[in-house]
C-alpha positions in Angstrom: 13.3 114.2 213.2 10.2 114.4 211.3 6.8 113.5 212.4 6.7 110.4 210.0 10.1 109.3 211.6 9.0 109.6 215.6 6.0 107.9 215.4 8.0 105.1 213.6 10.4 105.0 216.1 7.7 104.7 218.8 5.8 102.1 216.9 8.8 100.5 217.2 10.4 100.7 220.4 6.0 99.3 221.9 6.4 96.3 220.3 9.9 95.7 221.6 8.5 96.0 224.8 5.6 94.4 223.7 7.7 90.9 222.9 9.7 91.8 226.6 6.9 91.9 228.9 5.1 88.4 227.1 7.9 86.7 226.4 8.1 83.6 225.4 5.5 82.0 228.2 3.3 84.4 227.7 3.1 84.0 223.6 2.8 80.7 224.1 0.1 81.4 226.2 -1.7 83.3 223.6 -2.0 80.2 221.1 -3.4 77.6 223.3 -6.2 80.2 224.3 -7.1 78.6 220.8 -7.4 75.3 222.3 -6.4 71.5 221.2 -8.9 69.0 219.8 -8.5 65.6 220.1 -10.2 62.5 219.5 -9.5 59.2 221.6 -10.8 56.0 219.9 -11.6 52.7 221.8 -9.9 50.1 220.9 -11.6 49.0 218.2 -9.8 48.8 214.8 -10.4 52.4 212.8 -9.8 50.3 209.1 -13.0 51.0 207.4 -14.5 52.6 210.6 -16.9 55.2 209.0 -18.4 56.6 212.3 -14.4 57.4 213.7 -13.9 59.2 209.9 -16.8 61.0 210.0 -16.0 62.6 213.7 -11.8 63.0 211.5 -13.1 64.7 208.6 -15.2 66.6 211.1 -12.2 67.9 213.8 -10.4 68.5 210.4 -13.3 71.1 208.5 -13.4 73.1 212.4 -9.6 73.2 212.4 -9.6 74.2 209.0 -12.5 76.3 209.0 -10.7 78.5 212.5 -7.1 78.2 210.3 -5.4 75.8 213.3 -2.2 74.4 213.1 -1.6 71.0 213.0 0.0 70.8 216.3 -3.7 72.0 217.4 -5.4 68.5 216.7 -5.2 65.2 216.4 -6.1 61.7 217.1 -5.1 59.0 219.4 -5.6 55.3 219.2 -6.3 53.6 222.1 -4.8 49.7 222.7 -8.4 48.4 223.5 -11.2 48.9 224.4 -10.2 48.1 228.5 -11.1 50.7 231.4 -7.3 51.5 231.4 -6.2 50.9 227.5 -8.7 53.9 227.1 -7.4 55.9 230.1 -3.9 56.2 229.0 -4.8 57.7 225.5 -6.9 60.2 227.9 -4.3 61.2 230.1 -1.4 61.5 227.3 -3.5 63.3 225.5 -3.7 65.8 228.1 0.1 66.1 228.8 0.2 66.2 225.2 -1.7 69.9 226.1 -6.1 68.2 224.4 -8.1 71.3 226.6 -11.3 69.2 224.1 -11.5 65.2 223.9 -13.8 63.9 221.9 -14.3 60.1 222.7 -14.9 58.0 219.6 -16.5 54.7 219.1 -19.1 52.0 220.6 -16.3 50.9 223.0 -16.8 53.1 225.4 -19.0 52.4 228.4 -21.1 54.1 230.7 -18.7 53.4 233.8 -16.5 55.4 231.6 -17.7 58.4 233.0 -15.5 57.8 236.1 -12.7 58.9 233.7 -13.5 61.9 232.2 -15.4 63.1 236.6 -10.9 62.5 236.9 -10.2 65.5 234.6 -12.5 68.7 235.9 -10.2 70.9 233.7 -10.7 69.2 230.1 -13.4 69.0 228.3 -14.9 65.6 226.5 -17.8 65.4 224.4 -19.2 61.7 223.6 -21.9 59.8 221.2 -25.1 57.9 222.1 -23.2 56.8 225.7 -26.6 55.3 227.9 -25.3 56.9 231.4 -27.9 57.6 234.1 -26.1 61.4 234.0 -22.7 63.2 233.0 -19.4 64.8 234.7 -19.7 69.0 234.7 -17.0 68.1 231.6 -18.7 66.2 229.3 -21.4 66.3 226.7 -23.5 63.7 225.7 -24.7 63.5 221.9 -27.0 62.0 220.9 -29.5 62.4 217.7 -32.5 62.5 216.1 -32.8 59.0 214.6 -37.0 58.6 213.6 -36.3 61.8 211.5 -33.5 60.4 209.5 -35.8 57.7 209.5 -38.8 59.7 208.8 -37.0 61.0 205.8 -36.0 57.3 204.0 -39.7 56.2 204.2 -41.0 59.2 203.2 -38.7 59.4 200.0 -39.1 56.1 199.4 -42.6 56.4 199.1 -42.5 59.4 196.6 -40.1 58.6 194.2 -42.1 55.1 193.6 -41.8 52.5 196.1 -44.8 51.0 197.6 -43.2 47.4 198.8 -41.1 47.9 201.9 -39.9 46.3 204.7 -37.4 47.3 207.6 -34.6 44.8 209.1 -33.8 45.8 212.6 -30.7 44.8 214.7 -32.0 44.5 218.6 -35.5 45.0 219.6 -34.2 47.1 223.0 -32.3 49.7 221.3 -33.8 52.6 221.4 -32.0 54.3 218.1 -33.2 51.5 216.6 -36.7 51.8 217.2 -36.5 55.3 216.7 -35.4 54.8 212.7 -37.8 51.6 212.3 -40.7 53.8 213.7 -39.6 57.2 212.3 -39.2 54.8 208.5 -43.3 53.7 209.3 -44.2 57.2 209.9 -42.3 58.5 206.4 -44.0 56.0 203.8 -46.9 56.5 205.9 -47.0 60.4 205.4 -46.0 59.8 201.8 -48.9 57.3 201.1 -51.2 59.3 202.6 -50.2 62.9 200.6 -50.4 60.4 197.2 -54.0 58.6 198.5 -51.8 55.5 197.7 -51.6 52.6 199.8 -48.4 51.5 200.6 -47.3 47.9 202.4 -44.4 47.2 204.7 -43.2 43.9 206.3 -40.9 44.9 209.7 -39.0 42.3 211.8 -35.9 42.5 214.3 -33.5 40.2 213.6 -31.8 40.2 217.3 -28.5 40.5 215.4 -25.7 43.2 214.2 -24.1 40.2 212.6 -24.6 38.8 208.5 -26.5 35.3 208.5 -27.5 32.8 206.5 -30.6 33.0 208.2 -31.1 37.2 207.7 -30.3 36.8 204.4 -32.9 33.9 203.4 -35.6 36.3 204.9 -34.6 39.2 203.3 -34.9 36.2 200.2 -38.5 35.3 201.3 -39.1 39.4 201.8 -37.8 40.4 198.2 -39.2 37.1 195.7 -42.6 37.7 197.4 -42.7 41.6 196.1 -40.6 43.2 198.4 -39.3 46.0 196.2 -36.7 47.8 199.1 -35.3 46.8 202.7 -34.3 49.7 205.6 -31.5 48.1 206.9 -30.9 49.2 210.3 -28.3 47.3 212.3 -24.7 47.4 211.7 -23.3 44.9 209.3 -26.7 43.6 208.8 -27.0 44.8 205.3 -24.5 42.7 204.0 -27.1 39.7 204.4 -29.6 42.6 202.9 -27.6 43.7 199.8 -26.7 39.7 198.5 -30.5 39.5 198.6 -31.1 42.4 196.7 -28.7 41.8 194.5 -30.2 38.4 193.7 -33.5 39.2 193.4 -32.8 42.7 191.3 -34.3 44.7 194.6 -33.4 47.9 196.9 -31.9 48.6 200.1 -31.7 51.5 202.7 -28.4 52.3 204.2 -27.9 53.2 207.8 -26.0 55.6 210.1 -23.9 56.9 207.6 -23.8 57.2 203.8 -24.2 53.3 202.2 -24.0 53.9 198.8 -20.3 52.9 198.7 -21.1 49.3 199.3 -23.7 48.4 196.6 -25.5 49.9 193.8 -28.3 48.6 195.5 -28.9 51.1 198.0 -31.0 53.9 196.5 -30.6 55.9 200.2 -29.5 55.9 203.8 -30.2 57.3 206.9 -28.1 58.9 207.9 -26.6 60.6 211.5 -24.4 63.5 210.2 -21.7 62.8 213.2 -18.9 64.8 211.1 -21.7 68.0 211.0 -22.6 66.8 214.7 -19.2 68.1 215.8 -18.0 70.6 213.5 -21.5 73.1 215.3 -20.3 71.7 219.2 -16.8 72.5 218.6 -18.3 75.8 217.4 -20.3 76.0 220.3 -17.2 75.7 222.3 -15.5 79.1 224.3 -11.7 78.1 224.1 -10.6 81.5 225.5 -12.3 79.9 228.5 -12.4 76.5 227.5 -15.5 76.3 228.3 -19.6 75.1 226.4 -22.1 76.8 227.6 -23.1 76.1 230.7 -26.9 75.3 230.0 -25.1 72.1 227.8 -22.8 70.5 230.3 -22.4 67.9 232.4 -25.8 66.4 229.9 -27.0 64.5 227.0 -28.6 66.2 224.2 -30.0 65.4 221.5 -29.5 66.6 217.7 -32.0 67.0 214.9 -33.3 68.9 212.0 -32.0 72.5 213.1 -28.3 71.1 213.6 -28.4 69.9 210.1 -26.9 66.1 211.5 -30.1 64.1 210.3 -30.9 63.0 207.3 -30.2 61.7 204.2 -27.0 62.1 201.5 -27.4 64.4 198.8 -23.7 63.7 196.7 -24.8 62.9 193.0 -23.3 59.8 193.7 -25.8 58.9 196.8 -28.5 60.4 195.4 -30.6 57.3 193.5 -34.0 58.6 193.6 -35.7 58.4 190.0 -37.9 60.8 190.3 -37.6 62.3 194.2 -35.4 65.7 193.7 -33.3 67.5 196.2 -35.9 70.2 196.4 -39.3 67.5 197.4 -36.6 66.7 200.0 -36.1 70.6 201.1 -40.0 71.2 200.7 -40.0 67.9 204.0 -37.5 69.4 205.8 -39.3 73.0 206.1 -42.8 70.7 206.9 -41.0 69.0 210.2 -39.0 72.5 210.7 -42.3 74.6 210.9 -44.7 71.7 212.7 -46.7 71.1 209.7 -45.5 67.7 210.0 -45.1 66.1 213.1 -42.4 62.7 213.8 -42.8 61.5 216.8 -39.8 60.1 218.7 -42.0 57.6 221.0 -40.7 54.5 221.2 -43.8 52.6 222.9 -46.6 51.5 221.1 -45.9 51.1 217.5 -47.0 54.2 215.0 -50.6 55.0 214.7 -50.8 54.7 210.6 -53.3 55.3 207.6 -52.8 54.6 204.1 -49.9 52.5 205.0 -50.2 48.5 206.2 -47.5 47.4 208.4 -47.2 43.1 209.0 -44.5 43.3 212.5 -43.2 39.5 212.4 
């Protein structure tokens, strides 16, 4: 027997022995070390829900990049927003082998942390909860909305708009306030750099639903010279869009790229939920089934460094006349290196220099 044949036979025997020693259970265990990642919704309607769609896109992109099989990720739709209905789907996901559960939707409530705490061996990721504390097996994500708002305000002024408006939903909602105050700061920064006065009307309508009252107020703004309004409050953008269409004016969308809603939308101040999912799952250690300990049991804010806030840059979404992608890249650099600062405070109105804000 020659040496090559001997080495070949040794290799074959070693492989056979490995399979025999490991057995089917051990092989299956090694496969599960990659983890199983699932989404559990809050019981709301998922049709047209861009939040859920973005999270799903992020999970799928992560899975494809990691080469995970279809059985390694998925989504469970809760039958309703009740705690029992949501926990039922969580239990089902865990029974099916879920190691990481992403809780998606705005009908999860701070009391639902009690559900999460029941399953300490499973890791949970949530978005924008307001609990006072979080179990050690959970990470809650928030976003630096002021950065996205700043980008939108800066961009529209640099693009030539001089009469702006901000339409907010609930004046007590910290996210809405950060968006609005960021918009003010961005517009002021651009006006200061251009040494050009800019004006802004600012109003919280107290609602997240479209109404005749909101549209009438926007009609008045546009008729009196407002050129573009940042609509920040869910579906109230429908009232804003209708008023803009009636007055040949423009709108800034919020949270997701809303350019598909209307040609009046110039840009959107975005939270990039898909990128947030990818970022967090890349931090997850599937072998030991945990995130870094300094992140767990807490709420963390994702910002420019994580690539999770900003403006949409696809060709179809970029509707500026003169503000370029290079201009956008530069202001991001200025913020990242501290040349330009953006406050996240929701206490006290932002100080302005070249911007006149009329709070209504």
